[in-house]
N, CA, C and O of each residue as an XYZ file, in Angstrom:
856
protein
N     -11.714     24.342     -1.071
C     -11.253     24.096     -2.508
C     -11.263     22.687     -3.135
O     -10.401     22.044     -2.535
N     -11.904     21.853     -4.154
C     -11.969     21.024     -4.207
C     -10.447     20.212     -5.101
O      -9.756     20.466     -6.088
N     -10.525     19.009     -3.894
C      -8.838     18.511     -4.663
C      -8.584     18.236     -6.235
O      -9.379     17.630     -6.953
N      -7.421     18.747     -6.631
C      -7.333     18.873     -8.072
C      -6.570     17.076     -8.441
O      -5.569     16.619     -7.889
N      -7.463     16.343     -9.556
C      -7.384     15.146     -9.426
C      -6.449     14.770    -10.562
O      -6.540     13.611    -10.965
N      -5.659     15.488    -11.079
C      -5.061     15.515    -12.608
C      -3.564     16.069    -12.059
O      -3.312     17.153    -11.531
N      -2.530     14.785    -12.413
C      -1.418     15.479    -12.693
C      -0.291     14.795    -13.240
O      -0.113     13.750    -12.615
N       0.745     14.999    -14.373
C       1.822     14.267    -14.708
C       0.476     13.308    -16.422
O       0.831     12.300    -17.034
N      -0.210     13.693    -16.559
C      -0.965     13.331    -17.873
C      -1.957     12.389    -17.110
O      -2.717     11.660    -17.747
N      -1.945     12.410    -15.711
C      -2.822     11.001    -15.066
C      -3.770     11.973    -14.729
O      -3.709     13.200    -14.800
N      -4.979     10.947    -14.212
C      -6.684     11.982    -13.904
C      -7.118     10.548    -12.886
O      -7.103      9.409    -13.354
N      -7.526     10.882    -11.320
C      -8.290     10.272    -10.760
C      -9.917     10.256    -11.043
O     -10.807     11.059    -10.766
N      -9.906      9.044    -11.686
C     -11.800      8.920    -12.591
C     -12.539      9.634    -11.286
O     -12.366      9.365    -10.097
N     -13.424     10.636    -11.881
C     -14.214     11.688    -10.687
C     -15.382     10.912    -10.738
O     -16.216     11.257    -11.575
N     -15.728      9.563     -9.758
C     -16.994      8.455     -9.697
C     -17.074      9.123     -8.009
O     -16.249      9.725     -7.322
N     -18.630      8.635     -7.750
C     -18.743      8.742     -6.551
C     -17.815      7.465     -5.614
O     -17.290      7.635     -4.514
N     -17.820      6.545     -6.211
C     -16.327      5.590     -5.488
C     -14.961      6.376     -5.108
O     -14.376      6.250     -4.032
N     -14.613      7.093     -6.030
C     -13.351      7.571     -5.895
C     -13.695      8.821     -4.931
O     -12.933      8.990     -3.979
N     -14.608      9.571     -5.072
C     -14.618     10.930     -4.021
C     -14.720      9.837     -2.896
O     -13.640      9.617     -2.348
N     -16.064      8.917     -2.315
C     -15.895      8.700     -1.166
C     -14.796      7.875     -0.369
O     -14.615      8.129      0.821
N     -14.029      6.846     -1.042
C     -13.048      6.718     -0.682
C     -11.628      8.316     -0.646
O     -10.593      8.799     -0.186
N     -12.213      8.362     -1.112
C     -11.166      9.846     -0.324
C     -11.192     10.465      1.004
O     -10.404     10.485      1.950
N     -12.359     10.969      0.771
C     -13.014     11.547      1.836
C     -12.785     10.479      3.050
O     -12.166     11.029      3.962
N     -13.126      9.005      3.358
C     -12.845      8.164      4.073
C     -11.243      8.358      4.212
O     -11.007      8.761      5.351
N     -10.268      8.236      3.582
C      -9.291      8.238      3.671
C      -8.573      9.555      4.403
O      -7.549      9.667      5.076
N      -9.501     10.418      3.996
C      -8.451     11.449      4.887
C      -8.980     11.883      6.328
O      -8.317     12.618      7.061
N     -10.267     11.354      6.685
C     -10.959     11.559      7.750
C     -10.144      9.859      8.340
O     -10.939      9.354      9.133
N      -9.399      9.319      8.238
C      -9.129      8.397      9.345
C      -7.636      8.347      9.133
O      -7.397      7.248      9.634
N      -6.671      8.737      8.789
C      -5.568      8.765      8.321
C      -4.681      9.813      8.549
O      -5.206     10.887      8.257
N      -4.176      9.859      8.730
C      -3.078     11.892      9.058
C      -2.653     11.731      7.300
O      -2.904     10.959      6.374
N      -1.921     12.890      7.524
C      -1.181     13.329      6.222
C      -0.422     12.781      5.235
O      -0.647     12.604      4.038
N       0.705     12.493      6.071
C       1.352     11.980      5.931
C       0.730     10.376      5.354
O       1.168     10.230      4.213
N       0.159      9.565      5.627
C      -0.858      8.357      5.126
C      -1.477      8.665      3.854
O      -1.390      8.000      2.822
N      -2.154      9.816      4.050
C      -3.632     10.491      2.690
C      -2.429     10.599      1.424
O      -2.423     10.009      0.344
N      -1.310     11.690      2.050
C      -0.568     12.605      0.550
C       0.321     10.745     -0.057
O       0.126     10.300     -1.188
N       1.132     10.075      0.909
C       1.276      9.017      0.398
C       0.629      8.071     -0.503
O       1.201      7.728     -1.538
N      -0.775      7.523     -0.116
C      -1.263      6.953     -1.185
C      -1.703      7.150     -2.147
O      -1.936      6.448     -3.131
N      -1.948      8.852     -1.742
C      -2.127      9.375     -3.248
C      -1.506      9.441     -4.249
O      -2.070      9.342     -5.339
N       0.273      9.688     -4.091
C       1.393      9.421     -4.581
C       1.619      8.203     -5.736
O       2.056      8.174     -6.886
N       1.050      7.170     -4.737
C       0.803      5.925     -5.085
C       0.268      5.990     -6.227
O       0.940      5.996     -7.258
N      -0.863      6.040     -6.207
C      -1.808      6.251     -7.251
C      -1.154      7.018     -8.907
O      -1.441      6.764    -10.077
N      -0.468      7.728     -8.462
C       0.029      8.568    -10.084
C       1.605      7.901    -10.157
O       2.333      8.061    -11.137
N       1.894      7.331     -9.265
C       3.223      6.540     -9.599
C       2.655      5.528    -10.060
O       3.249      5.171    -11.078
N       1.416      4.595     -9.717
C       1.815      3.043    -10.297
C       0.981      3.389    -11.483
O       1.189      2.741    -12.508
N      -0.150      4.538    -11.494
C      -0.277      4.810    -13.143
C       0.478      5.003    -13.640
O       0.538      4.293    -14.643
N       1.549      5.910    -13.505
C       2.590      6.171    -14.923
C       3.545      5.104    -15.064
O       4.086      5.090    -16.169
N       3.997      3.980    -14.058
C       4.184      2.713    -14.138
C       3.440      1.526    -15.078
O       4.041      0.609    -15.636
N       2.308      1.712    -15.108
C       1.116      1.254    -16.309
C       1.547      1.571    -17.444
O       1.750      0.828    -18.404
N       1.680      2.570    -17.367
C       1.811      3.410    -19.110
C       2.591      3.006    -19.193
O       2.409      2.048    -19.945
N       4.156      3.078    -18.711
C       5.218      2.968    -19.084
C       5.525      1.245    -19.738
O       6.389      0.879    -20.534
N       4.409      0.415    -19.015
C       4.612     -1.188    -18.948
C       3.689     -1.453    -20.123
O       3.933     -2.596    -20.510
N       2.672     -0.861    -20.909
C       2.028     -1.015    -21.326
C       0.819     -1.976    -21.124
O       0.335     -2.779    -21.921
N       0.382     -1.615    -19.555
C      -0.360     -2.269    -18.902
C      -2.326     -1.006    -19.425
O      -2.526      0.206    -19.510
N      -3.183     -2.184    -19.602
C      -4.088     -1.614    -19.209
C      -4.661     -2.156    -17.989
O      -4.778     -3.348    -17.704
N      -5.035     -1.065    -17.247
C      -5.880     -1.365    -15.934
C      -7.219      0.042    -15.768
O      -7.553      1.112    -16.276
N      -7.640     -1.053    -14.544
C      -8.924     -0.294    -14.277
C      -8.304      1.587    -13.113
O      -7.984      1.568    -11.924
N      -8.339      2.694    -13.896
C      -7.712      3.285    -12.487
C      -8.840      3.479    -11.366
O      -8.299      3.743    -10.292
N     -10.444      3.423    -11.260
C     -10.651      3.313     -9.984
C     -10.392      1.895     -9.535
O     -10.229      1.820     -8.317
N     -10.321      0.925    -10.087
C      -9.798      0.102     -8.873
C      -8.394      0.450     -8.377
O      -8.282      0.882     -7.230
N      -7.228      0.286     -9.210
C      -5.971      1.208     -8.696
C      -5.996      2.144     -7.628
O      -5.252      2.136     -6.647
N      -6.651      2.728     -7.815
C      -7.023      4.229     -7.056
C      -7.733      3.772     -5.693
O      -7.772      4.521     -4.716
N      -8.254      2.570     -5.699
C      -8.887      1.725     -4.658
C      -8.153      1.543     -3.520
O      -8.254      1.951     -2.363
N      -7.160      0.623     -4.289
C      -6.404      0.125     -3.602
C      -5.033      0.837     -3.148
O      -4.346      0.372     -2.239
N      -4.692      2.009     -3.859
C      -3.701      2.971     -2.898
C      -4.783      3.413     -2.087
O      -4.816      3.279     -0.864
N      -5.284      3.711     -2.480
C      -5.545      4.671     -1.342
C      -6.157      3.968      0.440
O      -6.512      4.396      1.538
N      -5.965      2.760     -0.235
C      -7.126      1.980      1.220
C      -5.129      1.458      1.842
O      -4.694      1.677      2.973
N      -4.379      0.821      0.752
C      -3.118     -0.041      1.122
C      -2.789     -0.176      2.220
O      -2.478     -1.284      2.657
N      -2.765      1.417      3.277
C      -1.811      1.497      4.330
C      -3.000      1.808      5.744
O      -2.680      2.430      6.757
N      -4.200      1.288      5.520
C      -5.363      1.812      6.766
C      -4.698      1.042      7.260
O      -3.823      1.512      7.986
N      -4.757     -0.309      7.143
C      -4.742     -1.421      8.478
C      -2.629     -0.733      9.650
O      -2.159     -1.388     10.580
N      -2.148      0.254      9.228
C      -1.688      0.675      9.777
C      -1.988      1.602     10.825
O      -1.080      2.087     11.501
N      -3.291      1.911     11.028
C      -4.301      2.883     11.867
C      -3.934      1.990     13.067
O      -3.529      0.832     12.972
N      -4.155      2.766     14.358
C      -4.733      2.051     15.826
C      -5.453      1.266     15.992
O      -5.104      0.320     16.699
N      -6.425      1.284     15.576
C      -7.690      0.298     15.474
C      -7.149     -0.523     15.200
O      -7.778     -1.388     15.809
N      -6.280     -1.093     14.639
C      -5.868     -2.278     14.061
C      -4.848     -2.319     14.785
O      -4.239     -2.959     13.928
N      -4.041     -2.209     15.659
C      -2.812     -2.673     16.322
C      -3.358     -4.203     17.009
O      -2.573     -5.142     16.872
N      -4.578     -4.455     17.685
C      -4.422     -5.472     17.864
C      -5.530     -6.394     17.706
O      -6.413     -6.907     18.394
N      -5.118     -6.389     16.522
C      -6.005     -7.318     15.714
C      -5.114     -8.861     15.318
O      -5.677     -9.799     14.754
N      -4.067     -8.878     15.618
C      -3.226     -9.931     15.592
C      -3.289    -10.464     13.740
O      -3.414    -11.607     13.300
N      -3.184     -9.490     13.173
C      -3.452     -9.749     11.608
C      -1.733     -9.248     10.847
O      -0.972     -8.561     11.528
N      -1.490     -9.524      9.980
C      -0.494     -8.868      9.212
C      -1.541     -7.253      8.775
O      -2.697     -7.178      8.357
N      -0.645     -6.273      9.060
C      -1.191     -5.017      8.791
C      -1.966     -4.777      7.193
O      -2.861     -3.932      7.211
N      -1.676     -5.482      5.770
C      -2.142     -5.374      4.700
C      -3.354     -6.159      4.616
O      -4.291     -6.117      3.819
N      -3.104     -6.924      5.679
C      -4.749     -8.026      5.719
C      -5.721     -6.891      6.027
O      -6.742     -6.619      5.395
N      -5.246     -6.290      7.079
C      -6.571     -5.637      8.066
C      -6.771     -4.038      6.334
O      -7.811     -3.679      5.782
N      -5.638     -3.666      6.125
C      -6.054     -2.677      5.287
C      -6.339     -3.185      3.502
O      -6.337     -2.499      2.480
N      -6.593     -4.838      3.733
C      -7.240     -5.035      2.461
C      -8.638     -4.909      2.774
O      -9.393     -4.047      2.325
N      -8.910     -5.783      3.536
C     -10.511     -6.218      4.699
C     -10.918     -4.780      4.835
O     -12.131     -4.745      4.627
N     -10.476     -3.625      5.078
C     -10.889     -2.187      4.837
C     -11.497     -1.741      3.325
O     -12.461     -0.997      3.142
N     -10.835     -2.266      2.497
C     -11.007     -2.347      0.915
C     -12.468     -3.341      0.392
O     -13.251     -3.424     -0.554
N     -12.216     -3.911      1.584
C     -13.433     -4.761      0.973
C     -14.616     -4.910      0.935
O     -15.444     -5.237      0.086
N     -14.610     -4.399      2.813
C     -15.896     -4.129      3.301
C     -16.313     -2.544      2.287
O     -17.486     -2.278      2.027
N     -15.522     -1.934      1.975
C     -15.830     -0.328      1.546
C     -16.762     -0.858     -0.005
O     -17.946     -0.667     -0.280
N     -15.916     -1.414     -0.630
C     -16.046     -2.061     -2.065
C     -17.688     -2.521     -2.090
O     -18.636     -1.981     -2.658
N     -17.643     -3.459     -1.436
C     -19.208     -4.255     -1.096
C     -20.291     -3.856     -0.906
O     -21.392     -4.188     -1.345
N     -19.788     -2.734      0.124
C     -20.765     -1.318      0.584
C     -21.503     -1.032     -0.451
O     -22.722     -0.930     -0.322
N     -20.958     -0.877     -1.509
C     -21.079      0.063     -2.616
C     -21.104     -1.176     -3.833
O     -20.551     -0.810     -4.870
N     -21.528     -2.246     -3.856
C     -22.307     -2.670     -4.911
C     -20.878     -2.972     -6.162
O     -21.215     -3.035     -7.344
N     -19.678     -3.105     -5.887
C     -19.103     -3.408     -6.862
C     -18.835     -5.201     -7.231
O     -18.761     -5.992     -6.291
N     -18.763     -5.472     -8.052
C     -18.719     -6.951     -8.277
C     -17.061     -7.292     -7.865
O     -15.965     -6.743     -7.981
N     -17.606     -8.501     -7.338
C     -17.022     -9.730     -6.351
C     -15.465    -10.086     -6.656
O     -14.636    -10.431     -5.814
N     -15.108     -9.807     -9.050
C     -13.877    -10.113     -9.201
C     -13.139     -8.954     -8.570
O     -12.031     -8.966     -8.034
N     -14.193     -7.694     -8.789
C     -13.025     -6.329     -8.661
C     -12.748     -6.240     -7.350
O     -11.625     -5.815     -7.080
N     -13.462     -6.522     -6.460
C     -13.784     -6.284     -5.473
C     -11.872     -7.149     -4.862
O     -10.901     -6.693     -4.259
N     -12.187     -8.408     -5.423
C     -11.065     -9.963     -5.311
C      -9.786     -9.350     -6.164
O      -8.826     -9.749     -5.504
N      -9.350     -8.724     -7.085
C      -8.279     -7.755     -7.311
C      -8.228     -6.423     -6.513
O      -7.163     -5.902     -6.844
N      -8.820     -5.677     -5.683
C      -8.474     -4.942     -4.646
C      -7.871     -5.124     -3.592
O      -7.069     -4.531     -2.871
N      -8.471     -6.171     -3.640
C      -7.884     -7.184     -1.834
C      -6.540     -7.618     -2.216
O      -5.603     -7.202     -1.535
N      -6.310     -8.392     -3.204
C      -5.507     -9.167     -3.367
C      -4.045     -7.894     -3.255
O      -2.965     -8.057     -2.688
N      -4.636     -6.461     -4.154
C      -3.662     -6.175     -4.550
C      -3.242     -5.149     -3.356
O      -2.130     -4.631     -3.257
N      -4.199     -4.977     -2.582
C      -3.646     -4.192     -1.339
C      -2.766     -5.346     -0.726
O      -1.542     -5.223     -0.771
N      -3.440     -6.667     -0.052
C      -2.556     -8.261      0.713
C      -0.997     -8.294      0.249
O      -0.145     -8.357      1.136
N      -0.521     -8.245     -1.387
C       0.059     -8.820     -1.643
C       1.112     -6.771     -1.805
O       1.333     -6.431     -2.967
N       1.368     -6.221     -1.188
C       1.626     -5.277     -1.746
C       3.208     -4.991     -0.799
O       3.955     -4.197     -1.371
N       3.668     -5.479      0.358
C       4.727     -6.106      0.681
C       5.240     -7.384      0.001
O       6.297     -7.695      0.550
N       5.003     -8.018     -0.712
C       5.441     -9.255     -0.737
C       5.702     -9.089     -1.589
O       4.716     -8.840     -2.283
N       7.808     -9.010     -2.836
C       7.338     -8.893     -4.081
C       8.529     -9.599     -4.403
O       9.590     -9.930     -3.874
N       7.673     -9.736     -5.935
C       8.315    -10.746     -6.367
C       7.166    -11.756     -7.248
O       7.243    -12.541     -8.193
N       5.851    -11.131     -6.159
C       4.463    -12.278     -7.445
C       3.609    -10.712     -8.165
O       3.232    -10.576     -9.329
N       3.497     -9.719     -7.050
C       2.537     -8.839     -7.856
C       2.632     -8.595     -9.453
O       1.567     -8.403    -10.041
N       3.799     -8.589    -10.170
C       4.112     -8.309    -11.281
C       3.603     -9.206    -11.694
O       2.713     -8.852    -12.467
N       3.686    -10.360    -11.592
C       2.772    -11.216    -12.791
C       1.422    -11.641    -12.988
O       0.872    -12.559    -13.596
N       0.914    -10.269    -11.976
C      -1.013    -11.042    -11.756
C      -1.795     -9.955    -12.325
O      -0.999     -9.038    -12.526
N      -3.033     -9.590    -12.703
C      -3.396     -8.470    -13.166
C      -3.200     -7.490    -12.722
O      -3.018     -7.443    -11.505
N      -3.145     -6.107    -13.621
C      -2.276     -4.645    -13.946
C      -2.495     -4.133    -12.782
O      -1.526     -3.551    -12.295
N      -3.834     -4.161    -11.921
C      -4.095     -3.805    -11.278
C      -3.182     -3.773     -9.173
O      -2.745     -2.933     -8.386
N      -3.387     -5.290     -9.242
C      -2.166     -6.094     -8.258
C      -0.604     -5.279     -8.602
O       0.064     -4.552     -7.867
N      -0.407     -5.638     -9.719
C       0.516     -5.579    -10.175
C       1.185     -3.579     -9.979
O       2.366     -3.434     -9.664
N       0.535     -2.638    -10.143
C       0.790     -1.629    -10.361
C       0.485     -0.869     -8.929
O       0.996      0.212     -8.638
N      -0.508     -1.664     -7.999
C      -0.294     -1.369     -6.328
C       1.526     -1.390     -6.302
O       2.486     -0.640     -6.482
N       1.278     -2.449     -6.037
C       3.353     -2.888     -5.931
C       3.891     -1.572     -6.441
O       3.887     -0.667     -5.608
N       4.365     -1.278     -7.679
C       4.516     -0.888     -8.055
C       4.929      1.014     -7.644
O       6.019      1.580     -7.734
N       3.596      1.569     -7.203
C       3.124      2.783     -6.994
C       4.121      3.115     -5.472
O       4.790      4.117     -5.218
N       3.836      1.463     -4.366
C       4.619      1.707     -3.035
C       5.687      1.445     -3.425
O       6.417      2.148     -2.725
N       6.333      0.862     -4.125
C       7.583      0.599     -4.701
C       9.017      1.908     -4.624
O      10.059      2.146     -4.013
N       7.899      2.593     -6.006
C       8.461      4.093     -6.532
C       8.724      5.017     -4.935
O       9.725      5.366     -4.309
N       7.035      5.176     -4.707
C       7.057      5.780     -3.445
C       8.045      5.999     -2.148
O       8.652      6.949     -1.653
N       7.864      4.517     -1.852
C       8.660      4.039     -0.999
C      10.635      3.791     -0.674
O      11.394      3.933      0.285
N      10.769      3.282     -2.388
C      11.776      2.720     -2.349
C      12.766      3.032     -3.079
O      13.949      2.709     -2.974
N      12.111      3.832     -4.010
C      12.505      4.446     -5.228
C      13.001      3.487     -6.136
O      13.934      3.659     -6.920
N      12.097      2.125     -5.934
C      12.470      1.444     -7.512
C      12.322      1.779     -8.504
O      11.448      2.645     -8.562
N      12.932      1.430     -9.795
C      12.131      2.103    -10.858
C      12.642      3.941    -10.850
O      12.330      4.545    -11.876
N      13.074      4.421    -10.207
C      12.993      5.279    -10.473
C      13.061      6.323    -11.352
O      12.177      7.170    -11.480
N      14.467      6.271    -12.185
C      14.247      6.322    -13.863
C      13.204      6.730    -14.432
O      12.929      7.784    -15.005
N      12.668      5.842    -14.234
C      11.126      5.358    -15.136
C      10.562      6.333    -15.290
O      10.161      6.478    -16.445
N      10.203      7.553    -14.238
C       9.722      8.592    -14.208
C      10.044      9.899    -14.526
O      10.778     10.390    -13.669
N       9.697     10.847    -15.679
C      10.515     11.706    -15.543
C      10.224     12.429    -14.445
O       9.213     12.248    -13.767
N      11.557     13.732    -14.098
C      11.854     14.640    -13.221
C      11.078     15.373    -13.405
O      11.373     16.307    -12.659
N      10.186     15.629    -13.944
C       9.072     16.806    -14.287
C       7.618     16.556    -13.674
O       6.890     17.368    -13.104
N       7.311     14.664    -14.061
C       6.238     14.380    -13.366
C       6.706     13.903    -12.058
O       5.734     13.300    -11.604
N       7.242     13.869    -11.580
C       7.908     13.885     -9.468
C       7.442     15.213     -9.430
O       6.654     15.312     -8.490
N       7.553     16.091     -9.926
C       7.797     16.887     -8.901
C       6.174     17.661     -9.433
O       5.302     17.792     -8.574
N       5.953     18.046    -10.633
C       4.484     17.909    -10.107
C       3.452     16.676     -9.594
O       2.365     16.961     -9.091
N       3.861     15.377     -9.757
C       3.188     14.804     -8.564
C       3.624     15.436     -7.213
O       2.670     15.950     -6.630
N       4.929     15.546     -6.496
C       4.907     16.138     -5.322
C       4.498     17.337     -4.578
O       4.206     17.509     -3.394
N       4.573     18.307     -5.836
C       3.766     19.096     -5.332
C       2.831     19.414     -4.505
O       2.706     20.090     -3.484
N       1.980     18.539     -5.425
C       0.664     18.266     -5.033
C       0.501     18.085     -3.695
O      -0.038     18.789     -2.842
N       1.408     16.342     -3.610
C       1.483     15.575     -2.344
C       3.119     15.616     -1.914
O       4.006     14.776     -2.070
N       3.127     16.874     -1.345
C       4.966     16.680     -0.658
C       4.775     15.556      0.209
O       3.766     15.109      0.755
N       6.040     15.183      0.209
C       7.216     14.383      1.084
C       8.131     14.659      2.002
O       9.211     14.071      2.064
N       7.634     15.905      3.063
C       8.176     16.332      3.975
C       9.065     15.568      5.131
O       8.586     15.626      6.264
N      10.470     14.766      4.951
C      10.717     13.852      5.876
C      10.311     12.425      5.606
O      10.237     11.700      6.598
N      10.079     11.985      4.615
C       8.943     11.502      4.601
C       9.744     10.034      5.061
O       9.158      9.332      5.885
N      10.972      9.610      4.572
C      11.677      8.177      4.985
C      11.567      7.850      6.204
O      11.296      6.704      6.562
N      11.782      8.902      7.050
C      11.766      8.588      9.007
C      10.443      8.381      9.277
O       9.903      7.490      9.932
N       9.698      9.913      8.314
C       7.770      9.466      8.970
C       7.792      8.434      8.668
O       7.875      7.658      9.620
N       7.745      7.888      7.487
C       7.039      6.448      6.787
C       7.338      4.644      7.968
O       6.766      3.672      8.461
N       9.103      5.564      7.740
C       9.226      4.316      8.725
C       8.868      4.203     10.293
O       8.829      3.071     10.775
N       8.596      5.359     11.145
C       7.939      5.393     12.005
C       6.981      4.735     11.910
O       6.738      3.672     12.483
N       5.906      5.727     10.651
C       4.800      5.177     10.604
C       4.298      3.102     10.929
O       3.378      2.712     11.648
N       5.102      2.372     10.262
C       5.307      0.947      9.966
C       5.650      1.143     11.092
O       4.526      1.062     11.587
N       6.763      1.483     12.542
C       7.272      0.900     13.183
C       5.888      0.832     14.213
O       5.412     -0.222     14.633
N       5.331      2.287     14.533
C       3.504      1.961     14.765
C       2.689      1.406     15.008
O       1.970      1.274     15.999
N       2.766      0.876     13.720
C       1.794      0.191     12.735
C       2.015     -1.517     13.874
O       1.123     -2.134     14.457
N       2.842     -1.687     13.847
C       2.855     -3.393     13.653
C       4.073     -3.762     14.291
O       4.501     -4.892     14.058
N       4.909     -2.776     15.296
C       4.976     -3.286     16.748
C       4.082     -4.050     17.908
O       4.282     -4.848     18.824
N       3.300     -3.538     17.493
C       1.927     -4.015     18.493
C       1.653     -5.931     18.286
O       1.115     -6.724     19.059
N       2.098     -6.086     17.326
C       1.731     -7.705     16.806
C       2.956     -7.821     15.983
O       2.804     -7.814     14.761
N       3.890     -7.905     16.369
C       5.582     -8.571     15.855
C       5.360     -9.684     15.636
O       6.369     -9.964     14.989
N       4.555    -10.939     15.696
C       4.689    -11.859     14.818
C       3.530    -11.980     13.396
O       2.815    -12.938     13.099
N       3.614    -11.172     12.975
C       2.910    -10.882     11.862
C       4.136    -10.910     10.931
O       3.976    -11.277      9.767
N       5.427    -10.521     11.405
C       5.971    -10.386     10.281
C       7.063    -11.082      9.576
O       7.800    -10.776      8.639
N       6.910    -12.255     10.428
C       7.480    -13.512     10.071
C       7.529    -13.634      8.090
O       6.549    -13.520      7.355
N       8.580    -13.820      7.776
C       8.564    -14.227      6.302
C       8.104    -12.546      5.518
O       7.898    -12.683      4.311
N       7.965    -11.382      5.919
C       7.756    -10.362      5.327
C       8.526     -9.109      5.855
O       8.795     -8.937      7.044
N       8.824     -8.319      4.923
C      10.040     -7.418      4.787
C       9.922     -6.613      5.935
O      10.829     -5.954      6.445
N       8.159     -6.747      6.507
C       8.284     -5.485      7.762
C       8.940     -6.302      8.940
O       8.387     -6.004      9.999
N       9.839     -7.141      9.082
C      10.495     -7.840     10.063
C      11.852     -6.784      9.794
O      12.174     -6.192     10.823
N      12.556     -6.511      8.779
C      13.782     -5.790      8.815
C      12.862     -3.905      9.733
O      13.450     -3.110     10.466
N      11.781     -3.853      9.386
C      11.221     -2.428     10.017
C      11.919     -2.685     11.539
O      12.989     -2.234     11.950
N      11.202     -3.334     12.056
C      11.117     -3.821     14.015
C      12.316     -4.343     14.472
O      12.398     -4.553     15.682
N      13.570     -4.680     13.529
C      14.869     -5.569     13.443
C      15.584     -4.007     13.670
O      16.105     -4.002     14.785
N      15.799     -2.494     12.866
C      15.652     -1.326     13.347
C      15.628     -0.940     14.462
O      16.589     -0.805     15.219
N      14.433     -0.709     14.680
C      13.518      0.443     15.686
C      13.110     -0.274     16.991
O      13.098      0.487     17.959
N      12.840     -1.300     17.199
C      12.351     -1.652     18.471
C      12.942     -2.840     19.478
O      12.860     -4.064     19.371
N      13.657     -1.893     20.643
C      14.545     -2.749     20.686
C      14.434     -4.206     21.283
O      13.454     -4.362     22.011
N      15.294     -5.356     21.105
C      14.829     -6.417     21.772
C      13.832     -7.515     21.051
O      13.556     -8.641     21.464
N      13.403     -6.900     19.933
C      13.045     -8.107     18.731
C      13.821     -8.833     18.169
O      14.813     -8.326     17.644
N      13.598    -10.286     18.106
C      14.101    -11.259     17.832
C      13.206    -11.404     16.473
O      11.998    -11.594     16.608
N      13.964    -11.291     14.731
C      12.859    -11.857     13.887
C      12.920    -13.863     13.799
O      13.727    -14.653     14.289
N      12.022    -14.023     13.187
C      11.595    -15.757     13.034
C      12.315    -15.814     12.353
O      12.769    -14.792     11.837
N      12.921    -17.518     11.918
C      13.580    -17.537     11.394
C      12.994    -18.533     10.818
O      12.357    -19.063     11.728
N      12.753    -19.325      9.518
C      11.998    -19.921      8.690
C      12.225    -21.747      9.151
O      11.497    -22.682      9.485
N      14.195    -21.421      8.834
C      15.331    -23.098      9.222
C      15.023    -23.563     10.529
O      15.261    -24.734     10.826
N      14.408    -22.591     11.523
C      14.243    -23.084     12.724
C      13.092    -23.134     13.164
O      12.767    -23.696     14.210
N      12.333    -22.525     12.377
C      10.933    -23.444     12.726
C      11.171    -24.636     11.843
O      10.701    -25.598     12.451
N      11.665    -25.022     10.723
C      11.667    -26.308     10.322
C      12.250    -27.683     11.414
O      11.961    -28.855     11.657
N      12.992    -26.898     11.730
C      14.223    -27.723     13.170
C      13.503    -27.626     14.020
O      13.230    -28.826     14.052
N      12.785    -27.129     14.962
C      12.723    -26.948     15.696
C      11.065    -27.115     15.872
O      10.392    -26.683     16.808
N      10.480    -28.060     14.399
C       8.660    -28.205     15.219
C       8.341    -29.583     15.494
O       9.186    -30.384     15.895
N       7.345    -29.819     15.321
C       6.925    -30.693     16.564
C       7.511    -32.540     16.171
O       7.776    -33.496     16.900
N       7.510    -32.271     14.182
C       8.161    -33.834     13.719
C       9.689    -34.242     13.970
O      10.758    -33.638     13.884
N       9.272    -35.658     14.349
C      10.752    -36.282     15.255
C      11.770    -36.093     13.824
O      12.990    -35.935     13.859
N      11.230    -36.133     13.041
C      12.532    -35.955     11.474
C      12.112    -35.066     10.637
O      12.764    -34.815      9.624
């Protein structure tokens, strides 16, 4: 049965790019990440409407679908932030499909910055709205900006059973093998809660203990 791609007055563009992106994510992630990524697209799109932003829905969809691929097992030894691994997966996919470099850059930036609050909302709409979708689904930021009816319609298609616990578990599994990548970003909070013995990096100590004599 084909995926239903219209919810809450928002549709996923029916293109080769979006279809192949959907297949790739379904094949390479579990149901948790798949459903979360789809919700991020719808919630990001609705926030875009609320903010009267003009955005490319195809690029927003790719950003939403690829944003957590870097949490997967194959990236756990990369030594890089999972956001960068996710962004690079999207870049490879888009370049293989001949997408213009400016569009590739937008998607890469949207994914790379989606856990860096305070910056994406001032950038291109696709960058802002990937973060908005993630913040809505994971953190509940702007919860009342989207109606209860629209939320119910989206979560009926892409349910979120025990989501808070399960997404934190996915974050922990994805980044615990490379704890140094959490320095200066929100994922340090995850390891501090769930990985015994983790010591978060400290910016002030890094300055004070640097090789400079003063």
